[in-house]
N, C-alpha and C positions, 0 to 999 in steps of 0.2 A: 434290282439295284445291286451294283457291284461295290465291294469294299475297296476303299482307297488303299493301295499298296503302301503308300508312305506311312500310314498309321501302323501297319505291321512292321515296317522297317524300324520305326522309332521304338515301338513297344517290345520288339523281340529281345534286344539286349537287357531291358529292364526285367522282362519275364525270366530270362535265363539267370540273371543275377539273383532274383528273388527265389527261384527254385533251388539254386545252389545254397543260398543262405538257409532256407528251410531244411534242406537235406543235412547240412552240417549241424545246425542247431538242434534239429530233431534227433540226430544220433547222440549228441551229448545229453539231451533231455531224457532219452530212453535209458542211457547208462545211469543217470542220476535216479530215475524212478526205480530201476532194478536194484541199485544199491540201497535205496531207502526201504524197499520191500524186503530185501534180504536181511537187513538189520532188524526189522520188526519181527520176523519169523523166528 
């Protein structure tokens, strides 16, 4: 069975946007966790 290429074409921009959001939010979340841990110590 072959994957329909239209599905990949539709989902590719969604996957790129989701990964970009996770990358940006993840960086901010890491900074917050590091700030929290440095205040506790």
